[in-house]
Every structure is written in C-alpha cells, then in structure tokens.
CHARMM internal coordinates of N, CA and C (Angstrom, degrees):
IC EDIT
DIST 1 N 1 CA 1.4421
DIST 1 CA 1 C 1.5270
ANGL 1 N 1 CA 1 C 108.98
DIST 1 C 2 N 1.3024
ANGL 1 CA 1 C 2 N 117.32
DIHE 1 N 1 CA 1 C 2 N 136.97
DIST 2 N 2 CA 1.4574
ANGL 1 C 2 N 2 CA 121.24
DIHE 1 CA 1 C 2 N 2 CA -176.97
DIST 2 CA 2 C 1.5266
ANGL 2 N 2 CA 2 C 110.94
DIHE 1 C 2 N 2 CA 2 C -77.52
DIST 2 C 3 N 1.3168
ANGL 2 CA 2 C 3 N 114.53
DIHE 2 N 2 CA 2 C 3 N 143.05
DIST 3 N 3 CA 1.4530
ANGL 2 C 3 N 3 CA 121.24
DIHE 2 CA 2 C 3 N 3 CA 177.38
DIST 3 CA 3 C 1.5244
ANGL 3 N 3 CA 3 C 109.66
DIHE 2 C 3 N 3 CA 3 C -122.19
DIST 3 C 4 N 1.2935
ANGL 3 CA 3 C 4 N 115.79
DIHE 3 N 3 CA 3 C 4 N 152.00
DIST 4 N 4 CA 1.4616
ANGL 3 C 4 N 4 CA 119.43
DIHE 3 CA 3 C 4 N 4 CA 179.36
DIST 4 CA 4 C 1.5242
ANGL 4 N 4 CA 4 C 109.74
DIHE 3 C 4 N 4 CA 4 C -73.12
DIST 4 C 5 N 1.3328
ANGL 4 CA 4 C 5 N 115.99
DIHE 4 N 4 CA 4 C 5 N 148.15
DIST 5 N 5 CA 1.4564
ANGL 4 C 5 N 5 CA 120.19
DIHE 4 CA 4 C 5 N 5 CA 179.83
DIST 5 CA 5 C 1.5126
ANGL 5 N 5 CA 5 C 111.34
DIHE 4 C 5 N 5 CA 5 C -87.43
DIST 5 C 6 N 1.3398
ANGL 5 CA 5 C 6 N 116.37
DIHE 5 N 5 CA 5 C 6 N -35.70
DIST 6 N 6 CA 1.4548
ANGL 5 C 6 N 6 CA 120.32
DIHE 5 CA 5 C 6 N 6 CA -179.20
DIST 6 CA 6 C 1.5138
ANGL 6 N 6 CA 6 C 109.72
DIHE 5 C 6 N 6 CA 6 C -134.28
DIST 6 C 7 N 1.3207
ANGL 6 CA 6 C 7 N 114.34
DIHE 6 N 6 CA 6 C 7 N 153.09
DIST 7 N 7 CA 1.4595
ANGL 6 C 7 N 7 CA 121.04
DIHE 6 CA 6 C 7 N 7 CA 179.69
DIST 7 CA 7 C 1.5280
ANGL 7 N 7 CA 7 C 109.29
DIHE 6 C 7 N 7 CA 7 C -70.65
DIST 7 C 8 N 1.3371
ANGL 7 CA 7 C 8 N 116.62
DIHE 7 N 7 CA 7 C 8 N 139.14
DIST 8 N 8 CA 1.4570
ANGL 7 C 8 N 8 CA 120.69
DIHE 7 CA 7 C 8 N 8 CA 176.68
DIST 8 CA 8 C 1.5173
ANGL 8 N 8 CA 8 C 109.60
DIHE 7 C 8 N 8 CA 8 C -76.10
DIST 8 C 9 N 1.3050
ANGL 8 CA 8 C 9 N 115.56
DIHE 8 N 8 CA 8 C 9 N 139.27
DIST 9 N 9 CA 1.4525
ANGL 8 C 9 N 9 CA 120.16
DIHE 8 CA 8 C 9 N 9 CA 178.78
DIST 9 CA 9 C 1.5162
ANGL 9 N 9 CA 9 C 111.51
DIHE 8 C 9 N 9 CA 9 C -75.45
DIST 9 C 10 N 1.3339
ANGL 9 CA 9 C 10 N 117.35
DIHE 9 N 9 CA 9 C 10 N 161.80
DIST 10 N 10 CA 1.4630
ANGL 9 C 10 N 10 CA 120.41
DIHE 9 CA 9 C 10 N 10 CA -177.44
DIST 10 CA 10 C 1.5260
ANGL 10 N 10 CA 10 C 113.07
DIHE 9 C 10 N 10 CA 10 C -65.16
DIST 10 C 11 N 1.3213
ANGL 10 CA 10 C 11 N 117.39
DIHE 10 N 10 CA 10 C 11 N -33.11
DIST 11 N 11 CA 1.4735
ANGL 10 C 11 N 11 CA 118.63
DIHE 10 CA 10 C 11 N 11 CA -179.40
DIST 11 CA 11 C 1.5235
ANGL 11 N 11 CA 11 C 111.07
DIHE 10 C 11 N 11 CA 11 C -68.74
DIST 11 C 12 N 1.3166
ANGL 11 CA 11 C 12 N 117.02
DIHE 11 N 11 CA 11 C 12 N -35.61
DIST 12 N 12 CA 1.4689
ANGL 11 C 12 N 12 CA 120.34
DIHE 11 CA 11 C 12 N 12 CA 178.54
DIST 12 CA 12 C 1.5319
ANGL 12 N 12 CA 12 C 110.61
DIHE 11 C 12 N 12 CA 12 C -68.05
DIST 12 C 13 N 1.3102
ANGL 12 CA 12 C 13 N 116.84
DIHE 12 N 12 CA 12 C 13 N -39.47
DIST 13 N 13 CA 1.4668
ANGL 12 C 13 N 13 CA 121.02
DIHE 12 CA 12 C 13 N 13 CA 178.20
DIST 13 CA 13 C 1.5243
ANGL 13 N 13 CA 13 C 109.98
DIHE 12 C 13 N 13 CA 13 C -66.19
DIST 13 C 14 N 1.3288
ANGL 13 CA 13 C 14 N 117.07
DIHE 13 N 13 CA 13 C 14 N -44.79
DIST 14 N 14 CA 1.4671
ANGL 13 C 14 N 14 CA 120.63
DIHE 13 CA 13 C 14 N 14 CA -179.49
DIST 14 CA 14 C 1.5226
ANGL 14 N 14 CA 14 C 111.72
DIHE 13 C 14 N 14 CA 14 C -65.78
DIST 14 C 15 N 1.3255
ANGL 14 CA 14 C 15 N 116.76
DIHE 14 N 14 CA 14 C 15 N -34.45
DIST 15 N 15 CA 1.4554
ANGL 14 C 15 N 15 CA 120.68
DIHE 14 CA 14 C 15 N 15 CA 177.86
DIST 15 CA 15 C 1.5258
ANGL 15 N 15 CA 15 C 110.62
DIHE 14 C 15 N 15 CA 15 C -64.68
DIST 15 C 16 N 1.3341
ANGL 15 CA 15 C 16 N 116.42
DIHE 15 N 15 CA 15 C 16 N -41.61
DIST 16 N 16 CA 1.4560
ANGL 15 C 16 N 16 CA 120.50
DIHE 15 CA 15 C 16 N 16 CA 178.62
DIST 16 CA 16 C 1.5301
ANGL 16 N 16 CA 16 C 110.77
DIHE 15 C 16 N 16 CA 16 C -65.72
DIST 16 C 17 N 1.3277
ANGL 16 CA 16 C 17 N 117.55
DIHE 16 N 16 CA 16 C 17 N -41.60
DIST 17 N 17 CA 1.4614
ANGL 16 C 17 N 17 CA 120.94
DIHE 16 CA 16 C 17 N 17 CA 179.16
DIST 17 CA 17 C 1.5148
ANGL 17 N 17 CA 17 C 111.79
DIHE 16 C 17 N 17 CA 17 C -64.26
DIST 17 C 18 N 1.3260
ANGL 17 CA 17 C 18 N 116.89
DIHE 17 N 17 CA 17 C 18 N -39.34
DIST 18 N 18 CA 1.4571
ANGL 17 C 18 N 18 CA 119.31
DIHE 17 CA 17 C 18 N 18 CA -179.70
DIST 18 CA 18 C 1.5307
ANGL 18 N 18 CA 18 C 110.80
DIHE 17 C 18 N 18 CA 18 C -69.09
DIST 18 C 19 N 1.3275
ANGL 18 CA 18 C 19 N 117.39
DIHE 18 N 18 CA 18 C 19 N -32.10
DIST 19 N 19 CA 1.4636
ANGL 18 C 19 N 19 CA 120.35
DIHE 18 CA 18 C 19 N 19 CA 176.57
DIST 19 CA 19 C 1.5152
ANGL 19 N 19 CA 19 C 110.24
DIHE 18 C 19 N 19 CA 19 C -65.24
DIST 19 C 20 N 1.3438
ANGL 19 CA 19 C 20 N 117.26
DIHE 19 N 19 CA 19 C 20 N -39.08
DIST 20 N 20 CA 1.4614
ANGL 19 C 20 N 20 CA 120.52
DIHE 19 CA 19 C 20 N 20 CA 176.27
DIST 20 CA 20 C 1.5208
ANGL 20 N 20 CA 20 C 110.55
DIHE 19 C 20 N 20 CA 20 C -63.48
DIST 20 C 21 N 1.3329
ANGL 20 CA 20 C 21 N 116.47
DIHE 20 N 20 CA 20 C 21 N -42.14
DIST 21 N 21 CA 1.4624
ANGL 20 C 21 N 21 CA 120.51
DIHE 20 CA 20 C 21 N 21 CA -178.33
DIST 21 CA 21 C 1.5283
ANGL 21 N 21 CA 21 C 110.87
DIHE 20 C 21 N 21 CA 21 C -65.77
DIST 21 C 22 N 1.3231
ANGL 21 CA 21 C 22 N 117.34
DIHE 21 N 21 CA 21 C 22 N -37.57
DIST 22 N 22 CA 1.4703
ANGL 21 C 22 N 22 CA 120.10
DIHE 21 CA 21 C 22 N 22 CA 178.10
DIST 22 CA 22 C 1.5185
ANGL 22 N 22 CA 22 C 110.68
DIHE 21 C 22 N 22 CA 22 C -64.96
DIST 22 C 23 N 1.3299
ANGL 22 CA 22 C 23 N 117.61
DIHE 22 N 22 CA 22 C 23 N -38.65
DIST 23 N 23 CA 1.4567
ANGL 22 C 23 N 23 CA 121.36
DIHE 22 CA 22 C 23 N 23 CA 179.39
DIST 23 CA 23 C 1.5135
ANGL 23 N 23 CA 23 C 112.47
DIHE 22 C 23 N 23 CA 23 C -70.59
DIST 23 C 24 N 1.3375
ANGL 23 CA 23 C 24 N 116.88
DIHE 23 N 23 CA 23 C 24 N -31.82
DIST 24 N 24 CA 1.4572
ANGL 23 C 24 N 24 CA 120.75
DIHE 23 CA 23 C 24 N 24 CA -177.97
DIST 24 CA 24 C 1.5230
ANGL 24 N 24 CA 24 C 111.67
DIHE 23 C 24 N 24 CA 24 C -75.01
DIST 24 C 25 N 1.3207
ANGL 24 CA 24 C 25 N 117.49
DIHE 24 N 24 CA 24 C 25 N -20.28
DIST 25 N 25 CA 1.4562
ANGL 24 C 25 N 25 CA 120.92
DIHE 24 CA 24 C 25 N 25 CA -177.64
DIST 25 CA 25 C 1.5110
ANGL 25 N 25 CA 25 C 114.24
DIHE 24 C 25 N 25 CA 25 C -80.26
DIST 25 C 26 N 1.3341
ANGL 25 CA 25 C 26 N 117.86
DIHE 25 N 25 CA 25 C 26 N -3.05
DIST 26 N 26 CA 1.4605
ANGL 25 C 26 N 26 CA 120.30
DIHE 25 CA 25 C 26 N 26 CA -178.97
DIST 26 CA 26 C 1.5174
ANGL 26 N 26 CA 26 C 110.06
DIHE 25 C 26 N 26 CA 26 C -71.03
DIST 26 C 27 N 1.3032
ANGL 26 CA 26 C 27 N 115.82
DIHE 26 N 26 CA 26 C 27 N 137.63
DIST 27 N 27 CA 1.4568
ANGL 26 C 27 N 27 CA 120.33
DIHE 26 CA 26 C 27 N 27 CA 179.25
DIST 27 CA 27 C 1.5229
ANGL 27 N 27 CA 27 C 109.83
DIHE 26 C 27 N 27 CA 27 C -87.64
DIST 27 C 28 N 1.3057
ANGL 27 CA 27 C 28 N 115.83
DIHE 27 N 27 CA 27 C 28 N 154.48
DIST 28 N 28 CA 1.4546
ANGL 27 C 28 N 28 CA 120.92
DIHE 27 CA 27 C 28 N 28 CA 179.08
DIST 28 CA 28 C 1.5249
ANGL 28 N 28 CA 28 C 110.36
DIHE 27 C 28 N 28 CA 28 C -69.50
DIST 28 C 29 N 1.3067
ANGL 28 CA 28 C 29 N 116.24
DIHE 28 N 28 CA 28 C 29 N 144.92
DIST 29 N 29 CA 1.4520
ANGL 28 C 29 N 29 CA 121.72
DIHE 28 CA 28 C 29 N 29 CA 177.00
DIST 29 CA 29 C 1.5222
ANGL 29 N 29 CA 29 C 109.15
DIHE 28 C 29 N 29 CA 29 C -71.15
DIST 29 C 30 N 1.3132
ANGL 29 CA 29 C 30 N 116.49
DIHE 29 N 29 CA 29 C 30 N 140.04
DIST 30 N 30 CA 1.4594
ANGL 29 C 30 N 30 CA 121.34
DIHE 29 CA 29 C 30 N 30 CA 179.90
DIST 30 CA 30 C 1.5175
ANGL 30 N 30 CA 30 C 108.39
DIHE 29 C 30 N 30 CA 30 C -119.43
DIST 30 C 31 N 1.3274
ANGL 30 CA 30 C 31 N 116.66
DIHE 30 N 30 CA 30 C 31 N 129.48
DIST 31 N 31 CA 1.4537
ANGL 30 C 31 N 31 CA 122.59
DIHE 30 CA 30 C 31 N 31 CA 178.29
DIST 31 CA 31 C 1.5180
ANGL 31 N 31 CA 31 C 109.03
DIHE 30 C 31 N 31 CA 31 C -124.50
DIST 31 C 32 N 1.3228
ANGL 31 CA 31 C 32 N 115.72
DIHE 31 N 31 CA 31 C 32 N 164.21
DIST 32 N 32 CA 1.4616
ANGL 31 C 32 N 32 CA 120.57
DIHE 31 CA 31 C 32 N 32 CA 176.67
DIST 32 CA 32 C 1.5261
ANGL 32 N 32 CA 32 C 109.05
DIHE 31 C 32 N 32 CA 32 C -83.05
DIST 32 C 33 N 1.3160
ANGL 32 CA 32 C 33 N 115.87
DIHE 32 N 32 CA 32 C 33 N 139.23
DIST 33 N 33 CA 1.4624
ANGL 32 C 33 N 33 CA 121.65
DIHE 32 CA 32 C 33 N 33 CA 177.27
DIST 33 CA 33 C 1.5295
ANGL 33 N 33 CA 33 C 108.40
DIHE 32 C 33 N 33 CA 33 C -67.27
DIST 33 C 34 N 1.3393
ANGL 33 CA 33 C 34 N 118.76
DIHE 33 N 33 CA 33 C 34 N 132.49
DIST 34 N 34 CA 1.4616
ANGL 33 C 34 N 34 CA 119.61
DIHE 33 CA 33 C 34 N 34 CA -179.76
DIST 34 CA 34 C 1.5288
ANGL 34 N 34 CA 34 C 113.19
DIHE 33 C 34 N 34 CA 34 C -68.49
DIST 34 C 35 N 1.3308
ANGL 34 CA 34 C 35 N 118.42
DIHE 34 N 34 CA 34 C 35 N -21.55
DIST 35 N 35 CA 1.4574
ANGL 34 C 35 N 35 CA 120.67
DIHE 34 CA 34 C 35 N 35 CA -178.73
DIST 35 CA 35 C 1.5239
ANGL 35 N 35 CA 35 C 112.80
DIHE 34 C 35 N 35 CA 35 C -87.64
DIST 35 C 36 N 1.3507
ANGL 35 CA 35 C 36 N 116.18
DIHE 35 N 35 CA 35 C 36 N -49.96
DIST 36 N 36 CA 1.4656
ANGL 35 C 36 N 36 CA 118.00
DIHE 35 CA 35 C 36 N 36 CA -174.50
DIST 36 CA 36 C 1.5263
ANGL 36 N 36 CA 36 C 113.11
DIHE 35 C 36 N 36 CA 36 C -112.68
DIST 36 C 37 N 1.3289
ANGL 36 CA 36 C 37 N 118.59
DIHE 36 N 36 CA 36 C 37 N -15.55
DIST 37 N 37 CA 1.4509
ANGL 36 C 37 N 37 CA 121.36
DIHE 36 CA 36 C 37 N 37 CA 178.46
DIST 37 CA 37 C 1.5207
ANGL 37 N 37 CA 37 C 114.31
DIHE 36 C 37 N 37 CA 37 C 86.76
DIST 37 C 38 N 1.3207
ANGL 37 CA 37 C 38 N 117.70
DIHE 37 N 37 CA 37 C 38 N 1.11
DIST 38 N 38 CA 1.4623
ANGL 37 C 38 N 38 CA 121.11
DIHE 37 CA 37 C 38 N 38 CA 178.86
DIST 38 CA 38 C 1.5315
ANGL 38 N 38 CA 38 C 109.41
DIHE 37 C 38 N 38 CA 38 C -73.98
DIST 38 C 39 N 1.3319
ANGL 38 CA 38 C 39 N 118.48
DIHE 38 N 38 CA 38 C 39 N 150.61
DIST 39 N 39 CA 1.4637
ANGL 38 C 39 N 39 CA 119.37
DIHE 38 CA 38 C 39 N 39 CA 177.96
DIST 39 CA 39 C 1.5216
ANGL 39 N 39 CA 39 C 111.32
DIHE 38 C 39 N 39 CA 39 C -69.27
DIST 39 C 40 N 1.3446
ANGL 39 CA 39 C 40 N 116.23
DIHE 39 N 39 CA 39 C 40 N 137.78
DIST 40 N 40 CA 1.4568
ANGL 39 C 40 N 40 CA 121.52
DIHE 39 CA 39 C 40 N 40 CA 178.97
DIST 40 CA 40 C 1.5189
ANGL 40 N 40 CA 40 C 109.10
DIHE 39 C 40 N 40 CA 40 C -150.93
DIST 40 C 41 N 1.3261
ANGL 40 CA 40 C 41 N 116.36
DIHE 40 N 40 CA 40 C 41 N 160.29
DIST 41 N 41 CA 1.4551
ANGL 40 C 41 N 41 CA 123.11
DIHE 40 CA 40 C 41 N 41 CA 178.05
DIST 41 CA 41 C 1.5252
ANGL 41 N 41 CA 41 C 107.56
DIHE 40 C 41 N 41 CA 41 C -82.49
DIST 41 C 42 N 1.3385
ANGL 41 CA 41 C 42 N 119.08
DIHE 41 N 41 CA 41 C 42 N 137.79
DIST 42 N 42 CA 1.4623
ANGL 41 C 42 N 42 CA 120.60
DIHE 41 CA 41 C 42 N 42 CA -179.77
DIST 42 CA 42 C 1.5309
ANGL 42 N 42 CA 42 C 112.40
DIHE 41 C 42 N 42 CA 42 C -60.80
DIST 42 C 43 N 1.3088
ANGL 42 CA 42 C 43 N 116.99
DIHE 42 N 42 CA 42 C 43 N 147.86
DIST 43 N 43 CA 1.4633
ANGL 42 C 43 N 43 CA 125.71
DIHE 42 CA 42 C 43 N 43 CA 179.42
DIST 43 CA 43 C 1.5235
ANGL 43 N 43 CA 43 C 112.31
DIHE 42 C 43 N 43 CA 43 C 63.03
DIST 43 C 44 N 1.3233
ANGL 43 CA 43 C 44 N 116.39
DIHE 43 N 43 CA 43 C 44 N 29.36
DIST 44 N 44 CA 1.4620
ANGL 43 C 44 N 44 CA 121.89
DIHE 43 CA 43 C 44 N 44 CA 176.09
DIST 44 CA 44 C 1.5229
ANGL 44 N 44 CA 44 C 108.52
DIHE 43 C 44 N 44 CA 44 C -133.50
DIST 44 C 45 N 1.3181
ANGL 44 CA 44 C 45 N 117.03
DIHE 44 N 44 CA 44 C 45 N 158.07
DIST 45 N 45 CA 1.4588
ANGL 44 C 45 N 45 CA 121.98
DIHE 44 CA 44 C 45 N 45 CA 177.65
DIST 45 CA 45 C 1.5248
ANGL 45 N 45 CA 45 C 108.45
DIHE 44 C 45 N 45 CA 45 C -69.96
DIST 45 C 46 N 1.3129
ANGL 45 CA 45 C 46 N 117.16
DIHE 45 N 45 CA 45 C 46 N 138.81
DIST 46 N 46 CA 1.4582
ANGL 45 C 46 N 46 CA 121.89
DIHE 45 CA 45 C 46 N 46 CA 176.73
DIST 46 CA 46 C 1.5283
ANGL 46 N 46 CA 46 C 107.89
DIHE 45 C 46 N 46 CA 46 C -71.03
DIST 46 C 47 N 1.3356
ANGL 46 CA 46 C 47 N 116.65
DIHE 46 N 46 CA 46 C 47 N 125.72
DIST 47 N 47 CA 1.4568
ANGL 46 C 47 N 47 CA 119.99
DIHE 46 CA 46 C 47 N 47 CA -177.74
DIST 47 CA 47 C 1.5259
ANGL 47 N 47 CA 47 C 111.72
DIHE 46 C 47 N 47 CA 47 C -80.68
DIST 47 C 48 N 1.3206
ANGL 47 CA 47 C 48 N 117.65
DIHE 47 N 47 CA 47 C 48 N -12.26
DIST 48 N 48 CA 1.4635
ANGL 47 C 48 N 48 CA 120.47
DIHE 47 CA 47 C 48 N 48 CA 179.35
DIST 48 CA 48 C 1.5269
ANGL 48 N 48 CA 48 C 111.43
DIHE 47 C 48 N 48 CA 48 C -83.00
DIST 48 C 49 N 1.3494
ANGL 48 CA 48 C 49 N 116.77
DIHE 48 N 48 CA 48 C 49 N -43.73
DIST 49 N 49 CA 1.4672
ANGL 48 C 49 N 49 CA 118.99
DIHE 48 CA 48 C 49 N 49 CA -176.93
DIST 49 CA 49 C 1.5288
ANGL 49 N 49 CA 49 C 113.49
DIHE 48 C 49 N 49 CA 49 C -116.86
DIST 49 C 50 N 1.3472
ANGL 49 CA 49 C 50 N 118.58
DIHE 49 N 49 CA 49 C 50 N -13.41
DIST 50 N 50 CA 1.4541
ANGL 49 C 50 N 50 CA 121.20
DIHE 49 CA 49 C 50 N 50 CA 177.45
DIST 50 CA 50 C 1.5108
ANGL 50 N 50 CA 50 C 114.72
DIHE 49 C 50 N 50 CA 50 C 79.87
DIST 50 C 51 N 1.3194
ANGL 50 CA 50 C 51 N 118.15
DIHE 50 N 50 CA 50 C 51 N 20.91
DIST 51 N 51 CA 1.4601
ANGL 50 C 51 N 51 CA 119.95
DIHE 50 CA 50 C 51 N 51 CA -178.37
DIST 51 CA 51 C 1.5198
ANGL 51 N 51 CA 51 C 110.61
DIHE 50 C 51 N 51 CA 51 C -104.73
DIST 51 C 52 N 1.3341
ANGL 51 CA 51 C 52 N 114.97
DIHE 51 N 51 CA 51 C 52 N 153.53
DIST 52 N 52 CA 1.4535
ANGL 51 C 52 N 52 CA 122.05
DIHE 51 CA 51 C 52 N 52 CA 175.65
DIST 52 CA 52 C 1.5180
ANGL 52 N 52 CA 52 C 107.84
DIHE 51 C 52 N 52 CA 52 C -150.92
DIST 52 C 53 N 1.3074
ANGL 52 CA 52 C 53 N 117.33
DIHE 52 N 52 CA 52 C 53 N 126.38
DIST 53 N 53 CA 1.4584
ANGL 52 C 53 N 53 CA 121.56
DIHE 52 CA 52 C 53 N 53 CA 178.92
DIST 53 CA 53 C 1.5115
ANGL 53 N 53 CA 53 C 113.43
DIHE 52 C 53 N 53 CA 53 C 67.20
DIST 53 C 54 N 1.3294
ANGL 53 CA 53 C 54 N 118.18
DIHE 53 N 53 CA 53 C 54 N 28.00
DIST 54 N 54 CA 1.4494
ANGL 53 C 54 N 54 CA 122.08
DIHE 53 CA 53 C 54 N 54 CA 177.55
DIST 54 CA 54 C 1.5209
ANGL 54 N 54 CA 54 C 114.94
DIHE 53 C 54 N 54 CA 54 C 85.93
DIST 54 C 55 N 1.3273
ANGL 54 CA 54 C 55 N 117.75
DIHE 54 N 54 CA 54 C 55 N 0.35
DIST 55 N 55 CA 1.4636
ANGL 54 C 55 N 55 CA 119.37
DIHE 54 CA 54 C 55 N 55 CA 178.99
DIST 55 CA 55 C 1.5301
ANGL 55 N 55 CA 55 C 109.91
DIHE 54 C 55 N 55 CA 55 C -127.52
DIST 55 C 56 N 1.3220
ANGL 55 CA 55 C 56 N 115.59
DIHE 55 N 55 CA 55 C 56 N 154.30
DIST 56 N 56 CA 1.4544
ANGL 55 C 56 N 56 CA 122.44
DIHE 55 CA 55 C 56 N 56 CA -179.81
DIST 56 CA 56 C 1.5251
ANGL 56 N 56 CA 56 C 108.85
DIHE 55 C 56 N 56 CA 56 C -74.96
DIST 56 C 57 N 1.3328
ANGL 56 CA 56 C 57 N 117.08
DIHE 56 N 56 CA 56 C 57 N 121.39
DIST 57 N 57 CA 1.4604
ANGL 56 C 57 N 57 CA 121.27
DIHE 56 CA 56 C 57 N 57 CA -175.60
DIST 57 CA 57 C 1.5236
ANGL 57 N 57 CA 57 C 111.25
DIHE 56 C 57 N 57 CA 57 C -105.70
DIST 57 C 58 N 1.3335
ANGL 57 CA 57 C 58 N 116.77
DIHE 57 N 57 CA 57 C 58 N -44.69
DIST 58 N 58 CA 1.4585
ANGL 57 C 58 N 58 CA 120.67
DIHE 57 CA 57 C 58 N 58 CA -179.76
DIST 58 CA 58 C 1.5190
ANGL 58 N 58 CA 58 C 109.66
DIHE 57 C 58 N 58 CA 58 C -127.50
DIST 58 C 59 N 1.2932
ANGL 58 CA 58 C 59 N 115.41
DIHE 58 N 58 CA 58 C 59 N 156.59
DIST 59 N 59 CA 1.4679
ANGL 58 C 59 N 59 CA 121.37
DIHE 58 CA 58 C 59 N 59 CA 176.91
DIST 59 CA 59 C 1.5230
ANGL 59 N 59 CA 59 C 107.63
DIHE 58 C 59 N 59 CA 59 C -93.11
DIST 59 C 60 N 1.3323
ANGL 59 CA 59 C 60 N 116.26
DIHE 59 N 59 CA 59 C 60 N 123.19
DIST 60 N 60 CA 1.4514
ANGL 59 C 60 N 60 CA 121.62
DIHE 59 CA 59 C 60 N 60 CA -177.80
DIST 60 CA 60 C 1.5151
ANGL 60 N 60 CA 60 C 108.93
DIHE 59 C 60 N 60 CA 60 C -102.49
DIST 60 C 61 N 1.3275
ANGL 60 CA 60 C 61 N 115.81
DIHE 60 N 60 CA 60 C 61 N 128.95
DIST 61 N 61 CA 1.4629
ANGL 60 C 61 N 61 CA 120.01
DIHE 60 CA 60 C 61 N 61 CA 177.91
DIST 61 CA 61 C 1.5244
ANGL 61 N 61 CA 61 C 108.68
DIHE 60 C 61 N 61 CA 61 C -74.11
DIST 61 C 62 N 1.3194
ANGL 61 CA 61 C 62 N 116.41
DIHE 61 N 61 CA 61 C 62 N 130.16
DIST 62 N 62 CA 1.4675
ANGL 61 C 62 N 62 CA 119.89
DIHE 61 CA 61 C 62 N 62 CA -179.19
DIST 62 CA 62 C 1.5158
ANGL 62 N 62 CA 62 C 110.01
DIHE 61 C 62 N 62 CA 62 C -77.70
DIST 62 C 63 N 1.3296
ANGL 62 CA 62 C 63 N 116.63
DIHE 62 N 62 CA 62 C 63 N 154.87
DIST 63 N 63 CA 1.4593
ANGL 62 C 63 N 63 CA 120.75
DIHE 62 CA 62 C 63 N 63 CA 179.80
DIST 63 CA 63 C 1.5220
ANGL 63 N 63 CA 63 C 111.42
DIHE 62 C 63 N 63 CA 63 C -74.08
DIST 63 C 64 N 1.3383
ANGL 63 CA 63 C 64 N 117.70
DIHE 63 N 63 CA 63 C 64 N -18.52
DIST 64 N 64 CA 1.4767
ANGL 63 C 64 N 64 CA 120.90
DIHE 63 CA 63 C 64 N 64 CA 178.74
DIST 64 CA 64 C 1.5295
ANGL 64 N 64 CA 64 C 110.80
DIHE 63 C 64 N 64 CA 64 C -71.22
DIST 64 C 65 N 1.3264
ANGL 64 CA 64 C 65 N 117.55
DIHE 64 N 64 CA 64 C 65 N -28.92
DIST 65 N 65 CA 1.4559
ANGL 64 C 65 N 65 CA 121.20
DIHE 64 CA 64 C 65 N 65 CA -179.41
DIST 65 CA 65 C 1.5284
ANGL 65 N 65 CA 65 C 111.16
DIHE 64 C 65 N 65 CA 65 C -71.44
DIST 65 C 66 N 1.3348
ANGL 65 CA 65 C 66 N 116.59
DIHE 65 N 65 CA 65 C 66 N -25.28
DIST 66 N 66 CA 1.4649
ANGL 65 C 66 N 66 CA 120.45
DIHE 65 CA 65 C 66 N 66 CA -179.73
DIST 66 CA 66 C 1.5261
ANGL 66 N 66 CA 66 C 111.93
DIHE 65 C 66 N 66 CA 66 C -72.37
DIST 66 C 67 N 1.2965
ANGL 66 CA 66 C 67 N 117.48
DIHE 66 N 66 CA 66 C 67 N -27.24
DIST 67 N 67 CA 1.4634
ANGL 66 C 67 N 67 CA 121.27
DIHE 66 CA 66 C 67 N 67 CA -175.50
DIST 67 CA 67 C 1.5096
ANGL 67 N 67 CA 67 C 112.49
DIHE 66 C 67 N 67 CA 67 C -80.74
END
COOR INIT
IC SEED 1 N 1 CA 1 C
IC BUILD
C-alpha cells in the first residue's frame, strides 16, 4: 500500500475542501418533460405525469382528487 512521503500543508488541504464545496453547490439541470412539458430533472421520472422514456411508469394522483 502506498504511503505519503511528506505531510500535506493546511493550505493544500483547505484548497481541496473548497474545491469539493464549489462542486457541491451546483444545481441540478432542469428540462421540460417531453410528454407534459412540466419541468423535471433528466434521467428521472416526471412527477407531474409519471412518464419516463415515453412510457407511463408510475400512477400519479391528481390534485383534483384531493379536493
């Protein structure tokens, strides 16, 4: 197993941590659903109509049924 030759300085460690924090702050991309046009995250089921890849995957309860 490889071992480090010298101890990393605090500025190098903090620089790496800040790079992680900058990457974590990115927001997810939002696209329009091809079936209903509602905004959704790519490669996820549309929560408005329940479709994914052009086919109905889940049954979504409508808000009219709640009233």
